C-alpha positions in Angstrom: 52.7 -45.7 18.3 52.3 -48.9 20.0 51.0 -49.3 23.6 54.1 -50.7 24.9 56.3 -47.4 23.3 53.4 -45.0 24.0 54.4 -43.0 27.1 52.0 -40.6 29.3 53.8 -37.7 28.0 53.5 -39.1 24.3 50.3 -39.8 24.7 49.1 -36.9 26.2 51.2 -34.6 22.9 49.6 -36.6 20.9 46.1 -35.7 21.2 46.7 -32.4 23.1 48.8 -30.6 20.4 46.5 -30.4 17.8 44.3 -29.4 20.0 46.1 -26.5 21.4 47.2 -25.4 17.6 43.1 -25.4 16.9 42.2 -23.1 19.4 45.1 -20.8 18.0 43.6 -20.8 14.6 40.5 -19.8 16.0 41.5 -16.8 18.1 43.6 -16.2 14.6 40.3 -16.3 12.9 38.7 -13.8 15.4 36.0 -16.5 16.3 36.5 -15.6 19.7 38.4 -13.6 21.9 41.4 -15.4 23.7 39.3 -15.1 27.3 36.2 -16.9 25.8 37.8 -19.2 24.5 39.8 -20.4 28.0 37.0 -19.6 29.9 34.9 -21.7 27.2 37.3 -24.8 27.8 37.7 -24.4 31.9 34.0 -23.9 32.9 32.1 -25.9 29.8 35.0 -28.6 30.6 35.9 -28.6 33.6 39.7 -28.1 32.3 42.2 -26.7 35.2 43.3 -24.3 32.4 42.0 -22.6 28.6 44.1 -23.9 25.9 45.9 -20.2 25.4 46.8 -19.9 28.9 48.4 -23.5 28.5 50.5 -22.6 25.6 51.9 -19.7 27.2 52.6 -21.6 30.2 54.2 -24.0 27.7 55.9 -21.6 26.0 54.9 -21.1 22.2 58.4 -21.6 20.7 58.2 -25.1 22.4 54.7 -25.7 21.2 55.4 -24.6 17.5 58.5 -26.7 17.4 56.9 -30.2 18.5 54.0 -29.1 16.0 56.3 -28.6 13.0 58.2 -31.9 14.0 54.8 -34.1 14.1 53.7 -32.1 10.7 56.8 -33.1 9.0 56.2 -36.5 10.5 52.9 -37.1 9.6 51.8 -34.2 6.7 48.7 -33.9 8.6 47.4 -30.5 8.2 46.2 -30.1 12.1 49.7 -30.7 13.2 50.9 -27.9 11.2 51.7 -25.1 13.3 48.7 -21.9 12.8 50.2 -19.2 11.4 49.8 -16.9 14.8 51.8 -19.1 16.3 54.6 -19.0 13.9 53.8 -15.1 13.9 54.3 -14.4 17.8 57.1 -16.8 18.0 59.0 -15.0 15.7 58.2 -11.6 17.3 59.5 -13.2 20.4 56.7 -13.8 22.3 56.8 -16.8 23.3 55.0 -16.9 26.5 54.7 -16.5 30.3 58.7 -16.8 30.9 59.3 -13.8 28.5 56.5 -11.7 29.8 54.3 -12.0 26.6 52.5 -14.8 24.6 48.6 -14.7 24.2 48.7 -12.7 27.4 50.8 -9.8 28.9 52.4 -11.3 32.4 54.5 -9.5 35.1 56.0 -11.2 37.9 54.2 -14.6 36.4 51.4 -12.8 36.6 48.7 -11.7 33.9 48.2 -7.9 33.7 46.1 -6.1 31.6 47.1 -5.2 28.1 45.4 -3.5 25.0 42.5 -6.3 24.4 42.0 -6.7 27.9 38.4 -5.7 28.3 37.8 -2.5 30.5 35.2 -2.8 33.4 32.8 0.3 31.4 32.7 -2.7 28.9 30.7 -5.0 31.1 27.3 -5.6 29.5 24.0 -4.3 30.3 20.3 -5.2 30.1 19.4 -3.3 26.8 16.0 -5.0 27.2 13.4 -5.3 30.6 13.5 -9.0 31.4 10.8 -9.8 33.9 8.9 -13.2 32.9 11.2 -16.0 31.5 9.7 -18.6 29.0 11.4 -22.1 28.7 10.1 -24.6 25.7 10.6 -28.2 26.9 10.8 -30.8 29.9 13.7 -32.8 29.4 16.6 -32.4 31.7 18.2 -29.5 30.0 14.8 -27.6 30.0 14.2 -28.0 33.4 17.8 -27.1 34.8 17.2 -24.1 32.9 13.3 -23.3 34.4 15.4 -23.8 37.9 18.2 -21.5 37.2 16.0 -18.8 36.0 13.5 -19.5 39.3 16.8 -19.7 41.5 17.8 -16.1 40.1 14.3 -14.4 41.0 12.5 -14.9 37.2 9.2 -15.8 36.8 9.0 -18.4 34.6 6.3 -20.1 32.1 7.6 -23.1 31.0 5.6 -25.3 28.3 5.0 -29.3 28.1 3.3 -31.5 25.7 1.0 -32.6 28.7 0.0 -32.2 32.7 2.3 -35.4 33.2 5.0 -33.6 31.4 4.7 -30.5 33.6 4.3 -32.2 37.2 7.5 -34.1 35.9 9.5 -30.4 36.1 7.8 -29.4 38.9 8.8 -32.8 40.9 11.9 -32.7 39.6 13.2 -29.0 40.6 11.3 -29.8 44.0 13.5 -32.8 44.6 16.8 -30.7 43.4 15.4 -27.8 46.0 15.2 -30.5 48.7 18.5 -31.7 48.2 20.3 -28.4 48.3 18.4 -28.0 52.0 19.6 -31.3 53.2 23.5 -29.9 52.2 22.7 -26.5 54.2 22.8 -24.5 51.1 18.9 -23.3 50.7 16.3 -23.8 53.1 12.2 -24.2 53.2 11.5 -20.6 52.5 13.6 -20.0 49.4 12.4 -23.6 48.0 9.0 -22.1 48.3 9.6 -18.9 46.6 11.5 -20.6 43.6 8.6 -22.9 43.2 6.0 -20.4 43.5 7.7 -18.5 40.4 6.9 -21.3 38.1 4.0 -21.6 35.9 3.5 -24.7 33.5 1.4 -24.7 30.9 0.6 -27.2 27.9 -0.3 -24.6 25.3 2.4 -22.0 23.4 0.1 -19.3 23.9 1.0 -19.1 27.4 4.0 -17.4 26.7 2.6 -14.3 24.9 4.0 -11.8 27.1 7.4 -13.6 28.0 10.2 -10.8 27.7 12.5 -14.1 26.7 12.0 -17.6 25.6 14.6 -20.4 25.2 13.7 -23.1 23.8 15.0 -26.7 24.9 13.6 -29.6 22.8 14.9 -32.4 20.7 17.7 -31.6 18.3 15.6 -31.8 15.3 15.6 -28.7 13.0 12.2 -29.3 11.2 10.5 -29.3 15.3 13.0 -25.9 16.2 11.8 -24.3 12.6 8.0 -24.9 13.3 8.4 -24.0 16.8 9.9 -20.4 16.0 7.7 -19.9 13.5 4.9 -20.1 16.4 7.3 -18.3 18.3 6.6 -15.0 15.9 3.2 -15.9 16.1 2.7 -16.0 19.6 4.8 -14.1 21.2 4.9 -9.9 21.8 7.3 -8.2 19.7 10.4 -7.4 21.2 10.6 -10.0 23.5 14.5 -12.5 22.8 13.6 -15.6 21.3 16.4 -17.7 22.4 17.9 -21.6 21.4 19.6 -23.7 23.5 20.5 -26.1 20.7 24.6 -27.5 20.6 24.5 -27.9 16.9 21.6 -26.6 14.2 22.2 -23.6 12.6 20.9 -20.6 14.5 20.9 -18.9 11.0 17.7 -20.9 10.0 15.9 -20.7 12.9 16.0 -16.8 13.2 14.9 -16.8 9.0 11.5 -18.9 10.0 10.8 -15.3 11.9 10.1 -12.0 10.9 12.6 -10.8 13.8 15.5 -12.3 12.8 17.0 -9.5 15.3 15.5 -10.9 18.0 16.8 -14.6 17.6 19.9 -15.5 19.6 21.6 -18.8 20.3 22.0 -19.5 25.0 23.5 -23.0 24.7 23.9 -24.1 28.4 25.4 -27.2 29.3 24.0 -30.0 31.2 23.0 -30.0 33.7 22.0 -26.6 34.1 22.1 -26.1 37.4 25.6 -26.7 38.1 27.5 -25.9 34.7 28.7 -22.3 34.6 29.0 -21.9 31.0 26.6 -20.6 28.2 27.8 -19.8 25.0 26.1 -16.9 23.5 25.6 -17.3 19.7 24.7 -14.8 17.1 23.7 -15.1 14.0 24.1 -12.7 11.1 21.0 -10.4 11.6 21.1 -10.9 15.7 20.6 -7.2 17.4 23.2 -5.7 19.2 21.0 -4.9 21.5 19.9 -8.5 22.2 23.4 -10.0 22.4 24.3 -7.6 25.0 20.8 -8.3 27.0 21.3 -12.3 26.6 25.2 -11.8 27.9 24.0 -9.8 30.5 21.1 -12.0 31.5 23.5 -14.7 32.3 25.5 -12.9 34.1 22.6 -12.1 36.5 21.3 -16.0 36.9 24.9 -16.9 37.7 26.7 -18.1 34.8 30.0 -17.6 32.8 28.9 -16.1 29.1 31.3 -16.5 26.1 30.4 -15.4 23.0 31.0 -16.4 19.1 29.2 -16.7 16.2 26.8 -19.3 14.6 28.9 -22.0 12.8 29.1 -25.8 13.8 30.5 -26.6 17.0 30.5 -23.1 18.6 33.9 -22.9 20.7 33.4 -25.7 22.9 32.5 -28.9 20.6 35.0 -27.7 17.9 37.5 -27.9 20.2 36.6 -31.1 22.1 35.6 -33.2 19.7 38.4 -33.2 16.9 40.2 -34.2 20.3 38.0 -36.9 21.1 38.3 -38.0 17.6 42.0 -37.9 17.6 41.9 -40.2 20.5 40.1 -42.8 18.7 43.0 -42.8 15.8 45.4 -43.4 18.6 43.7 -46.2 20.2 43.2 -47.5 16.6 46.5 -47.8 16.0 47.5 -50.2 19.2 47.2 -48.2 22.2 44.4 -49.1 25.1 42.1 -47.1 25.7 42.6 -47.1 29.3 46.1 -46.2 28.9 45.2 -43.1 27.0 41.9 -42.0 29.4 44.7 -42.4 32.4 47.6 -40.7 30.3 45.6 -37.4 29.5 44.5 -37.4 33.3 47.9 -37.7 34.3 49.6 -35.7 32.3 46.9 -32.9 31.0 45.0 -32.6 34.2 41.8 -33.4 32.7 38.9 -34.4 34.7 37.8 -37.5 32.5 40.3 -39.1 29.9 38.3 -39.3 26.1 37.2 -42.6 26.2 35.5 -41.6 29.3 34.3 -38.3 28.2 32.4 -40.2 25.0 30.8 -42.6 26.8 29.6 -39.7 29.0 28.5 -37.7 26.3 27.3 -40.6 24.1 29.0 -41.7 21.0 26.0 -41.3 19.1 25.7 -37.6 20.0 29.7 -37.5 19.4 29.3 -39.2 16.1 27.0 -37.0 15.4 28.6 -33.6 16.2 32.2 -35.0 14.5 30.2 -35.4 11.5 29.2 -32.1 11.1 32.4 -30.4 12.0 33.8 -32.7 9.0 30.7 -31.1 7.0 31.2 -27.6 8.1 35.5 -27.5 8.0 36.3 -29.8 5.2 39.0 -30.8 7.4 40.3 -34.2 6.3 41.6 -34.7 10.2 37.9 -34.2 11.2 36.5 -37.5 9.0 35.2 -39.5 12.2 37.1 -42.4 13.1 36.3 -45.9 11.7 36.0 -46.8 15.8 33.6 -44.3 16.8 31.4 -45.3 13.8 31.5 -49.1 14.9 30.6 -48.8 18.2 27.3 -46.5 17.4 26.9 -49.1 14.5 26.8 -52.0 17.4 24.5 -49.5 19.6 27.1 -49.2 22.2 26.1 -45.6 22.6 28.0 -45.2 26.2 26.9 -45.3 30.1 23.4 -44.9 28.7 23.4 -48.3 27.0 25.9 -49.9 29.5 28.1 -50.3 27.3 30.2 -47.6 25.0 34.2 -47.8 25.1 34.1 -49.0 28.2 31.5 -51.5 30.0 29.6 -50.6 32.7 27.0 -53.5 32.9 
């Protein structure tokens, strides 16, 4: 597709149709519920609607036929309509206009059906959570500390030095002051939040926490060492959580003598603003630990979605192949800004793919795409040459003032 031949609609279809198809396959595999897939992309990426809702609105038959035509043209497995999509269309479940697609509709509105959870299914706290531990002092860790403290929990956070501890306190204080300036908080609330914080430079301070969330660097060896230490230090019955976005939680669980207590709690950055938390269970994670973590997310004002331990979880597994496809489209001759503008105009996404890549960091994006390719062995997931090149050139995005776009 050349730039002169590409319309906004064509660009959007090229990138969005495989994304929708991948979401169907994720649901078909029972990796996550329809509601959680849709919520993950809405609250994790800021998309106006989740992919399965979009499919219902576009018409499953329409999307199926468009994918089939693309598959006939490209032979790319990512364009082959998902088996479930074909089956639903065959059953006459073509979407919102016909009253049944992935959801059920009456008078144009979603209504309860046999997949709708009942109010009695709301997760409950099966563990008593009073004190929270956080390991790390970076942006993500600081945000998580603030989220729990603002929700009324006493928080012990561990950093490598007093300067790091002071940095967290200073950052949270600054954030609370901004809320006060905007009229969304007051001095009494600020003092109460700060009064719930205890900084420490040794992990032994975590001995009596009810849940600990680690938010250190994405380095498997560092995290394995940390979880072995958690096992030694922290009381039995406590929940051991990781906010990793990419590393295998099962390996972290296996580093302890209590894998049933280990779970993923993937916050999105900035944690104080983003509503989504992916709650990720390893094979040995206890049902009580999973339910408590889901309930805890709700208590601190987050939207929790459930999934199992595999590369990308929900959001990254759907997002990064789409971003990789954008790189491939650009390599075919379509200008970056044209692609960015088309996606915002047609799909309603808050950022174009190259704007988002530059915000995430092209090195981070490449690493995630490599992990997805290694896990799923899907040829279409092989990292695009242009993504590899910007990273090799040191153009990592906004953090280096240059990525796919120039920010100097």
